[in-house]
C-alpha positions, -999 to 999 in steps of 0.1 A, spaced: 90 754 474 85 718 466 84 708 429 92 679 406 121 677 382 106 675 347 138 676 326 176 676 331 196 692 304 233 699 306 238 710 343 204 725 347 175 708 365 140 721 353 116 720 382 78 724 378 60 742 406 24 754 404 24 754 366 57 773 363 91 759 353 123 769 372 158 761 358 178 752 389 212 743 400 221 718 428 234 730 461 272 724 463 269 702 494 246 678 475 272 676 448 299 668 473 278 641 488 272 628 452 235 627 458 217 612 428 191 636 413 170 623 384 139 632 364 108 626 385 124 635 418 105 658 441 128 685 454 128 715 477 143 746 461 147 783 466 162 811 444 167 785 417 189 763 439 179 727 449 188 720 485 167 689 494 157 656 476 126 638 489 125 600 493 112 582 462 82 558 460 98 541 429 131 543 411 146 528 380 184 531 379 189 527 342 175 548 325 173 569 357 138 580 365 119 583 398 84 583 412 66 567 382 33 550 388 35 525 360 55 513 331 37 511 297 54 487 274 46 496 238 50 469 211 41 470 174 20 442 160 38 446 127 66 467 112 86 457 132 72 422 140 61 416 175 91 404 195 79 384 225 115 380 239 120 418 240 85 422 255 94 397 283 125 417 289 106 449 296 79 432 317 106 414 338 126 447 342 95 465 356 88 436 379 123 437 393 117 473 403 81 464 416 64 488 392 30 479 377 29 472 340 5 480 312 9 464 278 1 485 247 1 468 213 2 495 186 -3 496 148 -36 477 149 -42 493 115 -17 469 99 -38 440 109 -44 420 141 -43 382 136 -68 364 158 -43 337 167 -18 364 178 -44 382 199 -54 349 216 -17 342 223 -12 377 238 -42 373 261 -33 337 271 2 346 281 -1 381 296 -38 383 304 -34 352 326 -6 369 344 -28 398 353 -14 425 330 -36 452 316 -37 450 278 -48 476 252 -47 476 214 -41 509 196 -35 525 163 -20 560 163 -26 563 126 -63 555 127 -69 568 162 -81 534 174 -81 524 211 -70 559 222 -98 562 247 -87 529 264 -51 540 263 -60 574 278 -79 557 306 -50 536 317 -28 567 318 -53 590 335 -40 606 367 -7 588 366 30 593 357 38 566 332 71 556 317 69 545 281 93 518 269 96 497 238 118 492 208 124 521 185 99 523 157 69 508 176 51 542 177 56 556 212 61 591 200 32 588 175 9 576 203 18 606 225 12 629 196 -22 612 189 -32 618 226 -22 655 224 -13 669 190 2 700 207 31 680 220 44 673 184 72 648 192 96 639 164 89 606 148 107 584 122 96 556 100 108 520 103 137 509 81 124 484 55 158 467 54 165 464 91 128 462 103 135 486 131 133 522 139 158 548 149 159 565 183 141 599 182 142 605 220 175 620 231 169 629 267 146 619 296 116 643 301 82 643 317 56 654 292 21 666 304 -5 649 282 -36 662 299 -43 676 333 -28 653 360 -17 628 333 20 627 325 43 605 304 81 600 308 96 599 274 130 584 279 158 568 258 178 538 270 150 512 276 160 493 245 193 485 261 179 466 291 201 437 301 199 415 332 236 420 343 226 434 377 209 404 393 221 370 405 210 339 385 191 324 414 168 354 416 158 356 379 129 332 385 112 357 408 106 378 377 84 351 362 53 342 382 45 311 362 80 298 370 84 310 406 52 292 417 71 259 414 103 271 429 97 259 464 89 224 451 123 219 435 147 193 450 174 219 454 169 254 469 193 269 444 178 253 414 181 274 382 154 253 363 178 246 334 187 210 336 188 201 373 176 168 387 143 171 406 134 204 391 97 210 394 97 237 367 110 213 341 82 189 349 57 217 342 71 231 310 39 222 291 21 247 313 46 276 306 47 294 273 78 285 253 88 322 246 86 330 283 108 301 293 133 309 265 135 345 278 140 332 313 170 310 302 185 340 283 182 363 313 198 337 336 228 336 312 231 374 314 229 372 352 260 350 353 279 381 341 269 398 373 277 368 394 313 368 380 316 405 387 304 400 423 327 370 427 359 389 418 351 425 426 324 424 453 293 446 453 299 468 483 294 505 475 306 531 500 281 559 505 291 595 502 271 607 532 270 600 569 251 612 599 269 632 626 250 647 655 217 640 637 230 659 606 237 644 572 272 655 562 296 646 533 321 619 540 358 625 535 370 605 506 394 576 512 422 595 494 418 625 516 416 603 548 448 586 538 465 620 532 452 632 566 465 602 584 499 606 567 500 642 579 493 631 615 521 605 613 545 631 601 537 654 629 542 626 655 575 617 640 586 653 639 577 658 676 595 625 684 627 637 666 625 671 683 623 655 718 652 632 710 674 662 699 666 680 732 
């Protein structure tokens, strides 16, 4: 049977197949091969044992989720105040993984300033992102929000307290996700999501409610590649004097010449992400990035590789046998 993993809890993988849920274990050979199995994976299983993982059309490594159709970035217009830097972080993160983005601005009931609305459209509308305004409290904009989710598997991300769980509950009150209010002192919420899970909203419409998106950091990409996550910056990249230009303070940088055409918050976010990327560059410089796989193909079959430790032990055993035979022959 082919199903999709909807939830992982402890060492059980909950697979949905034809409306039913099956708690499954992973076949031992997959464990030995250290095969990654995440929420959203399509798998083949039998007798509550998963024995095959299908290839993914999309994948986010951290937090781990597969086969999503789009990322929906939920931001609050107020309480907490709209954070453009964090918004840019989520948008760039989704772009890195080549996943379409929808921007949802919640808590419209607290007031939507015309200047703020114009700024949102001038920055993100011009970049081609879908934008919806909602209020989970007053049930505003829910039809538009429902339309962008319809027939898709969407991953919701955003700071705690922006109303992700409240929006899901507004779309389908039967879901009844736990919600918490925003701290007046800290102006931020507390995490209510504890594990990654696919939640059916309506027929053929699903949402991945996942923790961990608030900790996104660009310490997995080289500094020279960060500009590819910003279309308004990368369009000038090929015109720069130096091919490895980081658009910070270099001579002959075409991006710096066009800063008036780039929103200040976007460029500030770009500079911050470049600095984070230098951490990755240092790690690569001293440690390298090569990762040895735990599988190999032998006679057209995928089999588990023998670990380096076991290979060393095996070679030592072989050497001991050779020395023993050599000593025996000398004694004779």
